[in-house]
KEKE-614572 format. One record per residue (C-alpha): residue in three letters; x negated, y negated, z. Coordinates in steps of 0.05 Angstrom, whole numbers. Last residue first. Example, Ala and Ser with C-alpha at 12.3 -4.5 7.8 and 13.67 -1.06 7.14 Angstrom:
2
+------+--------+--------+--------+
! type !   east !  north !     up !
+------+--------+--------+--------+
!  Ser !   -273 !     21 !    143 !
!  Ala !   -246 !     90 !    156 !
+------+--------+--------+--------+
This chain:
445
+------+--------+--------+--------+
! type !   east !  north !     up !
+------+--------+--------+--------+
!  Phe !  -2467 !  -3627 !  -1594 !
!  Leu !  -2471 !  -3589 !  -1529 !
!  Lys !  -2494 !  -3527 !  -1568 !
!  Ile !  -2559 !  -3563 !  -1585 !
!  Ile !  -2574 !  -3573 !  -1511 !
!  Asp !  -2562 !  -3499 !  -1495 !
!  Asn !  -2607 !  -3479 !  -1553 !
!  Ala !  -2662 !  -3524 !  -1527 !
!  Phe !  -2656 !  -3492 !  -1458 !
!  Ile !  -2655 !  -3422 !  -1488 !
!  Phe !  -2716 !  -3435 !  -1533 !
!  Val !  -2756 !  -3467 !  -1476 !
!  Met !  -2740 !  -3407 !  -1431 !
!  Leu !  -2761 !  -3359 !  -1486 !
!  Ala !  -2827 !  -3395 !  -1494 !
!  Leu !  -2838 !  -3392 !  -1419 !
!  Leu !  -2820 !  -3318 !  -1418 !
!  Phe !  -2870 !  -3303 !  -1474 !
!  Val !  -2925 !  -3343 !  -1440 !
!  Met !  -2911 !  -3308 !  -1374 !
!  Gly !  -2913 !  -3240 !  -1407 !
!  Val !  -2979 !  -3254 !  -1441 !
!  Lys !  -3008 !  -3277 !  -1375 !
!  Gln !  -2983 !  -3216 !  -1338 !
!  Ala !  -3011 !  -3170 !  -1392 !
!  Ala !  -3080 !  -3203 !  -1384 !
!  Glu !  -3078 !  -3194 !  -1309 !
!  Leu !  -3055 !  -3121 !  -1316 !
!  Phe !  -3112 !  -3107 !  -1365 !
!  Lys !  -3162 !  -3139 !  -1317 !
!  Asp !  -3134 !  -3100 !  -1259 !
!  Ser !  -3146 !  -3035 !  -1297 !
!  Pro !  -3088 !  -2990 !  -1315 !
!  Lys !  -3080 !  -2932 !  -1265 !
!  Arg !  -3088 !  -2862 !  -1291 !
!  Arg !  -3045 !  -2805 !  -1264 !
!  Ser !  -3014 !  -2801 !  -1334 !
!  Ile !  -2941 !  -2795 !  -1310 !
!  Ile !  -2947 !  -2836 !  -1246 !
!  Glu !  -2992 !  -2889 !  -1278 !
!  Tyr !  -2947 !  -2896 !  -1339 !
!  Ser !  -2887 !  -2904 !  -1293 !
!  Leu !  -2926 !  -2957 !  -1255 !
!  Phe !  -2941 !  -2994 !  -1320 !
!  Met !  -2868 !  -2994 !  -1342 !
!  Val !  -2841 !  -3011 !  -1273 !
!  His !  -2889 !  -3071 !  -1270 !
!  Gly !  -2862 !  -3095 !  -1337 !
!  Gly !  -2791 !  -3082 !  -1315 !
!  Asp !  -2801 !  -3127 !  -1254 !
!  Leu !  -2815 !  -3184 !  -1303 !
!  Ala !  -2884 !  -3214 !  -1313 !
!  Pro !  -2899 !  -3162 !  -1366 !
!  Ile !  -2836 !  -3145 !  -1407 !
!  Pro !  -2806 !  -3076 !  -1401 !
!  Leu !  -2734 !  -3101 !  -1390 !
!  Leu !  -2712 !  -3083 !  -1320 !
!  Asn !  -2707 !  -3156 !  -1299 !
!  Met !  -2657 !  -3169 !  -1354 !
!  Phe !  -2612 !  -3112 !  -1330 !
!  Ala !  -2613 !  -3132 !  -1256 !
!  Leu !  -2603 !  -3206 !  -1273 !
!  Val !  -2544 !  -3187 !  -1319 !
!  Leu !  -2514 !  -3147 !  -1262 !
!  Ser !  -2520 !  -3205 !  -1213 !
!  Leu !  -2496 !  -3254 !  -1267 !
!  Val !  -2432 !  -3214 !  -1277 !
!  Gly !  -2418 !  -3214 !  -1202 !
!  Thr !  -2432 !  -3289 !  -1198 !
!  Leu !  -2385 !  -3301 !  -1257 !
!  Ser !  -2329 !  -3263 !  -1222 !
!  Trp !  -2346 !  -3296 !  -1155 !
!  Phe !  -2340 !  -3366 !  -1183 !
!  Arg !  -2278 !  -3349 !  -1225 !
!  Glu !  -2241 !  -3323 !  -1164 !
!  Trp !  -2267 !  -3379 !  -1121 !
!  Gln !  -2242 !  -3435 !  -1166 !
!  Trp !  -2281 !  -3499 !  -1159 !
!  Glu !  -2258 !  -3543 !  -1217 !
!  Val !  -2306 !  -3570 !  -1269 !
!  Gly !  -2318 !  -3503 !  -1302 !
!  Tyr !  -2362 !  -3444 !  -1282 !
!  Ala !  -2373 !  -3428 !  -1356 !
!  Gln !  -2403 !  -3498 !  -1367 !
!  Met !  -2457 !  -3482 !  -1316 !
!  Ile !  -2473 !  -3417 !  -1353 !
!  Gly !  -2484 !  -3456 !  -1417 !
!  Ile !  -2528 !  -3507 !  -1383 !
!  Pro !  -2567 !  -3453 !  -1346 !
!  Gly !  -2582 !  -3412 !  -1408 !
!  Ser !  -2539 !  -3381 !  -1461 !
!  Leu !  -2557 !  -3330 !  -1514 !
!  Ser !  -2507 !  -3307 !  -1566 !
!  Glu !  -2507 !  -3362 !  -1619 !
!  Lys !  -2582 !  -3372 !  -1624 !
!  Pro !  -2596 !  -3298 !  -1612 !
!  Ser !  -2550 !  -3282 !  -1672 !
!  Leu !  -2511 !  -3218 !  -1665 !
!  Val !  -2518 !  -3159 !  -1712 !
!  Gly !  -2594 !  -3170 !  -1713 !
!  Thr !  -2614 !  -3104 !  -1682 !
!  Ile !  -2641 !  -3138 !  -1620 !
!  Val !  -2578 !  -3181 !  -1612 !
!  Lys !  -2534 !  -3119 !  -1622 !
!  Gly !  -2573 !  -3083 !  -1568 !
!  Phe !  -2564 !  -3142 !  -1521 !
!  Ala !  -2489 !  -3139 !  -1531 !
!  Arg !  -2488 !  -3064 !  -1516 !
!  Ile !  -2529 !  -3075 !  -1453 !
!  Gln !  -2484 !  -3131 !  -1430 !
!  Thr !  -2422 !  -3090 !  -1442 !
!  Asn !  -2451 !  -3031 !  -1404 !
!  Leu !  -2465 !  -3076 !  -1344 !
!  Thr !  -2394 !  -3103 !  -1346 !
!  Gln !  -2365 !  -3032 !  -1351 !
!  Phe !  -2411 !  -3014 !  -1293 !
!  Ala !  -2381 !  -3069 !  -1250 !
!  Arg !  -2311 !  -3053 !  -1272 !
!  Glu !  -2319 !  -2980 !  -1251 !
!  Thr !  -2345 !  -3001 !  -1183 !
!  Gly !  -2286 !  -3049 !  -1174 !
!  Leu !  -2237 !  -2993 !  -1191 !
!  Pro !  -2272 !  -2941 !  -1147 !
!  Ile !  -2274 !  -2988 !  -1086 !
!  Ser !  -2210 !  -3027 !  -1098 !
!  Glu !  -2164 !  -2968 !  -1085 !
!  Ile !  -2193 !  -2961 !  -1015 !
!  Phe !  -2184 !  -3036 !  -1002 !
!  Gly !  -2112 !  -3036 !  -1026 !
!  Tyr !  -2096 !  -3064 !  -1094 !
!  Glu !  -2048 !  -3117 !  -1119 !
!  Ile !  -2019 !  -3119 !  -1189 !
!  Thr !  -1987 !  -3181 !  -1220 !
!  Val !  -1948 !  -3175 !  -1285 !
!  Glu !  -1931 !  -3234 !  -1329 !
!  Ala !  -1890 !  -3223 !  -1392 !
!  Lys !  -1820 !  -3226 !  -1362 !
!  Lys !  -1832 !  -3291 !  -1325 !
!  Leu !  -1875 !  -3322 !  -1380 !
!  Tyr !  -1826 !  -3377 !  -1397 !
!  Asp !  -1798 !  -3384 !  -1327 !
!  Lys !  -1852 !  -3429 !  -1301 !
!  Thr !  -1849 !  -3476 !  -1360 !
!  Val !  -1908 !  -3482 !  -1408 !
!  Met !  -1924 !  -3554 !  -1426 !
!  Pro !  -1955 !  -3582 !  -1489 !
!  Ala !  -2000 !  -3643 !  -1488 !
!  Phe !  -1973 !  -3707 !  -1517 !
!  Gly !  -1993 !  -3760 !  -1568 !
!  Ile !  -1950 !  -3760 !  -1631 !
!  Ala !  -2012 !  -3743 !  -1671 !
!  Thr !  -2050 !  -3763 !  -1734 !
!  Arg !  -2034 !  -3838 !  -1736 !
!  Gly !  -2057 !  -3890 !  -1787 !
!  Glu !  -1985 !  -3906 !  -1806 !
!  Phe !  -1936 !  -3866 !  -1764 !
!  Ser !  -1885 !  -3921 !  -1751 !
!  Glu !  -1831 !  -3897 !  -1704 !
!  Arg !  -1762 !  -3865 !  -1705 !
!  Phe !  -1730 !  -3830 !  -1645 !
!  Thr !  -1669 !  -3786 !  -1635 !
!  Leu !  -1644 !  -3759 !  -1568 !
!  Glu !  -1602 !  -3695 !  -1559 !
!  Lys !  -1573 !  -3685 !  -1490 !
!  Gly !  -1579 !  -3622 !  -1447 !
!  Asp !  -1624 !  -3656 !  -1396 !
!  Arg !  -1670 !  -3679 !  -1452 !
!  Ile !  -1669 !  -3646 !  -1521 !
!  Val !  -1715 !  -3678 !  -1572 !
!  Lys !  -1706 !  -3705 !  -1642 !
!  Phe !  -1758 !  -3734 !  -1689 !
!  Ser !  -1769 !  -3789 !  -1739 !
!  Ile !  -1837 !  -3809 !  -1769 !
!  Ser !  -1860 !  -3868 !  -1808 !
!  Asp !  -1915 !  -3884 !  -1858 !
!  His !  -1914 !  -3814 !  -1887 !
!  Lys !  -1970 !  -3767 !  -1910 !
!  Val !  -1992 !  -3756 !  -1839 !
!  Ala !  -1926 !  -3721 !  -1826 !
!  Glu !  -1942 !  -3666 !  -1875 !
!  Thr !  -2008 !  -3630 !  -1861 !
!  Lys !  -2029 !  -3650 !  -1791 !
!  Ile !  -1958 !  -3663 !  -1764 !
!  Tyr !  -1931 !  -3599 !  -1795 !
!  Thr !  -1987 !  -3556 !  -1767 !
!  Tyr !  -1977 !  -3584 !  -1697 !
!  Leu !  -1902 !  -3572 !  -1699 !
!  Glu !  -1911 !  -3500 !  -1723 !
!  Asp !  -1963 !  -3488 !  -1669 !
!  Met !  -1913 !  -3513 !  -1616 !
!  Tyr !  -1860 !  -3463 !  -1634 !
!  Lys !  -1786 !  -3467 !  -1653 !
!  Phe !  -1786 !  -3524 !  -1702 !
!  Pro !  -1733 !  -3555 !  -1748 !
!  Val !  -1752 !  -3601 !  -1806 !
!  Gly !  -1708 !  -3663 !  -1810 !
!  Asn !  -1767 !  -3711 !  -1806 !
!  Ile !  -1788 !  -3676 !  -1742 !
!  Glu !  -1743 !  -3625 !  -1708 !
!  Thr !  -1723 !  -3593 !  -1642 !
!  Phe !  -1774 !  -3620 !  -1594 !
!  Leu !  -1760 !  -3604 !  -1520 !
!  Asp !  -1770 !  -3660 !  -1469 !
!  Gly !  -1797 !  -3629 !  -1404 !
!  Glu !  -1846 !  -3684 !  -1388 !
!  Lys !  -1819 !  -3749 !  -1414 !
!  Leu !  -1820 !  -3786 !  -1481 !
!  Gly !  -1815 !  -3861 !  -1473 !
!  Val !  -1817 !  -3886 !  -1545 !
!  Lys !  -1885 !  -3920 !  -1536 !
!  Asp !  -1915 !  -3864 !  -1494 !
!  Ala !  -1898 !  -3811 !  -1545 !
!  Ile !  -1924 !  -3856 !  -1600 !
!  Ser !  -1990 !  -3861 !  -1562 !
!  Asp !  -2013 !  -3919 !  -1518 !
!  Lys !  -2029 !  -3871 !  -1460 !
!  Ala !  -2024 !  -3797 !  -1475 !
!  Val !  -1963 !  -3761 !  -1448 !
!  Lys !  -1973 !  -3699 !  -1405 !
!  Gly !  -1925 !  -3643 !  -1421 !
!  Val !  -1873 !  -3645 !  -1477 !
!  Ile !  -1842 !  -3578 !  -1496 !
!  Pro !  -1854 !  -3550 !  -1566 !
!  Pro !  -1841 !  -3476 !  -1548 !
!  Ile !  -1901 !  -3431 !  -1536 !
!  Arg !  -1937 !  -3379 !  -1578 !
!  Tyr !  -1989 !  -3335 !  -1543 !
!  Gln !  -2060 !  -3358 !  -1556 !
!  Ile !  -2112 !  -3340 !  -1608 !
!  Phe !  -2183 !  -3358 !  -1627 !
!  Asn !  -2194 !  -3433 !  -1618 !
!  Leu !  -2170 !  -3431 !  -1546 !
!  Ala !  -2221 !  -3377 !  -1531 !
!  Ser !  -2275 !  -3420 !  -1564 !
!  Asp !  -2261 !  -3480 !  -1518 !
!  Lys !  -2336 !  -3490 !  -1508 !
!  Lys !  -2379 !  -3441 !  -1547 !
!  Asn !  -2401 !  -3373 !  -1522 !
!  Phe !  -2337 !  -3341 !  -1549 !
!  Lys !  -2362 !  -3346 !  -1621 !
!  Gln !  -2414 !  -3294 !  -1601 !
!  Ile !  -2359 !  -3243 !  -1593 !
!  Leu !  -2340 !  -3247 !  -1667 !
!  Asp !  -2408 !  -3222 !  -1692 !
!  Ala !  -2384 !  -3152 !  -1712 !
!  Pro !  -2325 !  -3182 !  -1749 !
!  Ile !  -2257 !  -3154 !  -1726 !
!  Pro !  -2221 !  -3126 !  -1786 !
!  Val !  -2146 !  -3144 !  -1794 !
!  Asp !  -2101 !  -3085 !  -1811 !
!  Val !  -2031 !  -3104 !  -1834 !
!  Leu !  -1964 !  -3072 !  -1814 !
!  Lys !  -1903 !  -3101 !  -1850 !
!  Gly !  -1840 !  -3135 !  -1825 !
!  Asn !  -1864 !  -3205 !  -1840 !
!  Arg !  -1929 !  -3192 !  -1804 !
!  Glu !  -1939 !  -3137 !  -1753 !
!  Val !  -2012 !  -3134 !  -1735 !
!  Thr !  -2063 !  -3078 !  -1731 !
!  Tyr !  -2128 !  -3105 !  -1703 !
!  Tyr !  -2196 !  -3078 !  -1724 !
!  Ala !  -2262 !  -3052 !  -1697 !
!  Asn !  -2315 !  -3021 !  -1741 !
!  Asp !  -2361 !  -3013 !  -1681 !
!  Ala !  -2333 !  -3038 !  -1614 !
!  Leu !  -2363 !  -3102 !  -1587 !
!  Leu !  -2300 !  -3145 !  -1592 !
!  Thr !  -2256 !  -3092 !  -1560 !
!  Gln !  -2303 !  -3076 !  -1502 !
!  Pro !  -2314 !  -3151 !  -1493 !
!  Arg !  -2239 !  -3159 !  -1479 !
!  Val !  -2205 !  -3207 !  -1527 !
!  Ile !  -2145 !  -3166 !  -1549 !
!  Asp !  -2142 !  -3128 !  -1483 !
!  Asp !  -2115 !  -3191 !  -1450 !
!  Phe !  -2047 !  -3180 !  -1483 !
!  Tyr !  -2039 !  -3118 !  -1440 !
!  Lys !  -2009 !  -3050 !  -1459 !
!  Phe !  -2048 !  -3021 !  -1516 !
!  Asp !  -2030 !  -2976 !  -1575 !
!  His !  -2088 !  -2946 !  -1613 !
!  Gly !  -2110 !  -2954 !  -1685 !
!  Asn !  -2171 !  -2995 !  -1669 !
!  Ile !  -2127 !  -3043 !  -1629 !
!  Lys !  -2052 !  -3038 !  -1641 !
!  Val !  -1989 !  -3081 !  -1641 !
!  Ile !  -2015 !  -3151 !  -1653 !
!  Lys !  -1954 !  -3192 !  -1671 !
!  Asp !  -1971 !  -3245 !  -1723 !
!  Gly !  -1931 !  -3309 !  -1717 !
!  Ser !  -1992 !  -3354 !  -1728 !
!  Gln !  -2038 !  -3318 !  -1776 !
!  Leu !  -2099 !  -3273 !  -1767 !
!  Gly !  -2149 !  -3264 !  -1823 !
!  Ile !  -2218 !  -3271 !  -1791 !
!  Arg !  -2221 !  -3345 !  -1803 !
!  Lys !  -2150 !  -3355 !  -1779 !
!  Gly !  -2169 !  -3330 !  -1710 !
!  Ile !  -2230 !  -3375 !  -1707 !
!  Pro !  -2188 !  -3436 !  -1728 !
!  Gly !  -2132 !  -3421 !  -1679 !
!  Ala !  -2078 !  -3369 !  -1688 !
!  Ser !  -2014 !  -3375 !  -1647 !
!  Ile !  -1994 !  -3305 !  -1629 !
!  Gly !  -1930 !  -3265 !  -1623 !
!  Gly !  -1861 !  -3298 !  -1620 !
!  Leu !  -1836 !  -3288 !  -1548 !
!  Asn !  -1820 !  -3215 !  -1563 !
!  Asn !  -1893 !  -3205 !  -1582 !
!  Ile !  -1914 !  -3234 !  -1515 !
!  Glu !  -1865 !  -3185 !  -1482 !
!  Asp !  -1896 !  -3126 !  -1519 !
!  Lys !  -1967 !  -3147 !  -1500 !
!  Leu !  -1953 !  -3152 !  -1426 !
!  Leu !  -1992 !  -3210 !  -1395 !
!  Tyr !  -2036 !  -3189 !  -1338 !
!  Thr !  -2052 !  -3213 !  -1268 !
!  Asp !  -2099 !  -3169 !  -1228 !
!  Gly !  -2116 !  -3163 !  -1155 !
!  Phe !  -2145 !  -3225 !  -1122 !
!  Ala !  -2176 !  -3203 !  -1056 !
!  Phe !  -2184 !  -3128 !  -1069 !
!  Thr !  -2207 !  -3132 !  -1141 !
!  Ile !  -2252 !  -3191 !  -1126 !
!  Gly !  -2284 !  -3155 !  -1066 !
!  Ile !  -2297 !  -3091 !  -1107 !
!  Phe !  -2327 !  -3134 !  -1162 !
!  Ile !  -2371 !  -3170 !  -1112 !
!  Ile !  -2394 !  -3105 !  -1079 !
!  Ile !  -2412 !  -3076 !  -1147 !
!  Gly !  -2453 !  -3137 !  -1166 !
!  Val !  -2487 !  -3136 !  -1098 !
!  Ile !  -2506 !  -3063 !  -1108 !
!  Val !  -2533 !  -3077 !  -1178 !
!  Asn !  -2572 !  -3137 !  -1153 !
!  Val !  -2600 !  -3095 !  -1095 !
!  Val !  -2624 !  -3042 !  -1144 !
!  Ile !  -2659 !  -3093 !  -1187 !
!  Gly !  -2693 !  -3126 !  -1128 !
!  Gly !  -2719 !  -3060 !  -1100 !
!  Leu !  -2743 !  -3032 !  -1167 !
!  Met !  -2812 !  -3064 !  -1158 !
!  Val !  -2817 !  -3039 !  -1086 !
!  Ile !  -2794 !  -2969 !  -1107 !
!  Leu !  -2849 !  -2967 !  -1161 !
!  Arg !  -2902 !  -2989 !  -1111 !
!  Gln !  -2882 !  -2932 !  -1066 !
!  Trp !  -2886 !  -2882 !  -1124 !
!  Ala !  -2954 !  -2909 !  -1143 !
!  Pro !  -2984 !  -2895 !  -1075 !
!  Lys !  -3004 !  -2957 !  -1035 !
!  Ser !  -3071 !  -2992 !  -1039 !
!  Arg !  -3051 !  -3039 !  -1095 !
!  Phe !  -2994 !  -3068 !  -1053 !
!  Glu !  -3040 !  -3087 !   -997 !
!  Trp !  -3035 !  -3067 !   -924 !
!  Pro !  -3093 !  -3017 !   -927 !
!  Gln !  -3140 !  -3069 !   -957 !
!  Pro !  -3170 !  -3065 !  -1027 !
!  Pro !  -3241 !  -3093 !  -1035 !
!  Gln !  -3241 !  -3166 !  -1059 !
!  Asn !  -3236 !  -3185 !  -1133 !
!  Met !  -3159 !  -3182 !  -1129 !
!  Thr !  -3160 !  -3236 !  -1076 !
!  Glu !  -3196 !  -3284 !  -1122 !
!  Thr !  -3153 !  -3264 !  -1181 !
!  Asp !  -3090 !  -3293 !  -1150 !
!  Leu !  -3050 !  -3295 !  -1215 !
!  Ser !  -2991 !  -3328 !  -1178 !
!  Glu !  -2943 !  -3298 !  -1228 !
!  Asp !  -2959 !  -3228 !  -1203 !
!  Ile !  -3018 !  -3181 !  -1193 !
!  Met !  -3005 !  -3150 !  -1125 !
!  Gly !  -3055 !  -3145 !  -1069 !
!  Ser !  -3013 !  -3181 !  -1017 !
!  Ile !  -2940 !  -3188 !  -1036 !
!  Lys !  -2916 !  -3258 !  -1057 !
!  Val !  -2840 !  -3256 !  -1064 !
!  Tyr !  -2809 !  -3299 !  -1118 !
!  Gly !  -2754 !  -3347 !  -1137 !
!  Gly !  -2711 !  -3369 !  -1195 !
!  Leu !  -2679 !  -3430 !  -1226 !
!  Pro !  -2674 !  -3474 !  -1164 !
!  Ile !  -2736 !  -3517 !  -1178 !
!  Ala !  -2751 !  -3553 !  -1113 !
!  Ser !  -2771 !  -3497 !  -1066 !
!  Ile !  -2740 !  -3465 !  -1005 !
!  Ala !  -2792 !  -3426 !   -965 !
!  Tyr !  -2801 !  -3366 !   -919 !
!  Glu !  -2874 !  -3355 !   -898 !
!  Thr !  -2889 !  -3283 !   -879 !
!  Glu !  -2941 !  -3255 !   -830 !
!  Gly !  -2897 !  -3262 !   -769 !
!  Lys !  -2842 !  -3313 !   -782 !
!  Arg !  -2864 !  -3377 !   -817 !
!  Phe !  -2820 !  -3435 !   -836 !
!  Ser !  -2810 !  -3472 !   -901 !
!  Trp !  -2781 !  -3535 !   -933 !
!  Leu !  -2786 !  -3570 !  -1000 !
!  Lys !  -2840 !  -3530 !  -1036 !
!  Pro !  -2861 !  -3555 !  -1105 !
!  Pro !  -2854 !  -3500 !  -1127 !
!  Phe !  -2804 !  -3449 !  -1154 !
!  Gly !  -2736 !  -3432 !  -1123 !
!  Ile !  -2720 !  -3387 !  -1065 !
!  Ser !  -2787 !  -3367 !  -1036 !
!  Phe !  -2814 !  -3309 !   -995 !
!  Gln !  -2888 !  -3313 !   -980 !
!  Glu !  -2945 !  -3270 !   -954 !
!  Val !  -2911 !  -3202 !   -953 !
!  Arg !  -2960 !  -3150 !   -924 !
!  Met !  -2945 !  -3079 !   -946 !
!  Gly !  -2925 !  -3028 !   -893 !
!  Phe !  -2879 !  -2985 !   -936 !
!  Tyr !  -2817 !  -3014 !   -903 !
!  Lys !  -2845 !  -3084 !   -911 !
!  Ala !  -2850 !  -3076 !   -986 !
!  Ala !  -2780 !  -3047 !   -992 !
!  Leu !  -2751 !  -3103 !   -950 !
!  Leu !  -2787 !  -3157 !   -989 !
!  His !  -2770 !  -3131 !  -1058 !
!  Gly !  -2696 !  -3126 !  -1042 !
!  Met !  -2699 !  -3194 !  -1008 !
!  Glu !  -2724 !  -3222 !  -1075 !
!  His !  -2660 !  -3200 !  -1108 !
!  Val !  -2616 !  -3221 !  -1050 !
!  Ala !  -2645 !  -3291 !  -1050 !
!  Val !  -2645 !  -3297 !  -1125 !
!  Leu !  -2571 !  -3280 !  -1127 !
!  Phe !  -2552 !  -3329 !  -1073 !
!  Ser !  -2594 !  -3386 !  -1102 !
!  Leu !  -2566 !  -3372 !  -1171 !
!  Ser !  -2494 !  -3374 !  -1148 !
!  Leu !  -2503 !  -3436 !  -1105 !
!  Leu !  -2541 !  -3471 !  -1161 !
!  Leu !  -2489 !  -3454 !  -1213 !
!  Gln !  -2430 !  -3475 !  -1169 !
!  Ala !  -2464 !  -3541 !  -1152 !
!  Leu !  -2478 !  -3554 !  -1226 !
!  Ser !  -2405 !  -3543 !  -1245 !
!  Ile !  -2382 !  -3589 !  -1190 !
!  Met !  -2434 !  -3641 !  -1211 !
!  Trp !  -2408 !  -3637 !  -1283 !
!  Asp !  -2343 !  -3668 !  -1259 !
!  Met !  -2379 !  -3734 !  -1248 !
+------+--------+--------+--------+
C-alpha cells in the first residue's frame, strides 16, 4: 500500500496549490467589488460546503483542480442564462478591462509568489548538500548505466568539464540547465585522454521514467554487501552486511559495476561460482552452484565514511535564503519554459516528456520526505502558473489574451464568441487530459 503515501502527498500538494491559485482570483475579484458566487477546491460532485456572505466555499470530490465562480464571467460553468440578462454593477463583465485582467492574472501571480516562498523556505530550512566533482573522480569516476552508455559514457570515465567549462559539483552533470542546453557535451577523462561526449537534445525526457536517474550515471562504489536477498546464493552461504568482495572466479574487482558486469557477461556461462570476501579483516572463500542463476543476490552498501571527503553541506541564513531561493524559483520557471519550447518545436517528444497525476505521484515517492515534498510542490506551483498563462481558452491565459486584445483595440469580443472559444478550449483540455492520463498508464508498463 506504499502508493497511498504517494497519492496522499499528491493530493495534499494539489489541494494546497489549487486553493492558493483560486484564492488569488477571489481576492482580486472581491477587491474590485465583483460578486464571487462559489469557491471550490476540486471539481463536482460537492462533498462539503459552507456559505459566508455572498460566497459558497466548497470541497468537491475530484481533487485535480478547482474553480472560482465570479458573477457575469464566461467560464467553465457556461452559465448562458445569466449572460443573457442585463449586466449588473457587481458583475465581472461590468468592470473595466484592466480590472478584469488583474483578476485573471491573480491566480498566476499568487502561484509564482508561493513558488518563490517555498524555494526560499527550502533553502533556509534544508540548505544544500553537494558531492564535489573532483572527489568523486578521485573515488573512481562514474558508473555508467544503460542510458549513460547509450550516449557514449563508460564506467570509469571522469567527467571534468560541461560544455567546455569546469564545474564544481557532481550534481551539475544532471541539472536541467545542463541537459537543456543547445549543443551540450561532457568532456571526460578516459584512459588518460580527454574525450567529448555529446548530450542528445532529448536526453532530459529519459528522466521522466521510473529509476531513469539510476540508469544514467552514478558515482562508483566498492563491492560491499548490503541487504541480502532471501533464498539467494548470498543468503545460502551466509554473506553479511559489510562483507567486501575481492574477487570472483579468480578475477579481482575494485568497483561494484565491474562485479555486476562480470556476473552478467561471464559468470552466467559457468555452472558454479567461487568468490572471496573480506570480513572483519579476514578473507573468506565460498563456492556454490551457479546453474540457472544470474545474480549472487545482494544490494550494494555505501559506508558512512566513503563519501566523507566528497560530501559538502552548506547552510544559509534567512537573509541569504531570500535572493538565493528567488533565483532558484526563476531558474526552475525558466527551465520549464525552455522544456515546453522544445516540446512545441519537436525536439522533445510530448509522449516522453509530459507527465500527469500518476507520473507526478511517482515523483513524490513512497516515503514522506518533507524536503522532497516541498521541492516538488514549489516546482508544481511555478508550472501551474506557467501552464495557466498559455493562451488557451478555458485557461486563465485565454482570458488574458482576449482582455489584452480588448485593452489594445478598445473592442470587446462578443459574448457568443467568448462562449464558443470557451467550449473549444474545454474540449482541447479534456482531450489533452485523456492523452496525459493514458500516457501515464502506458509508462507504468
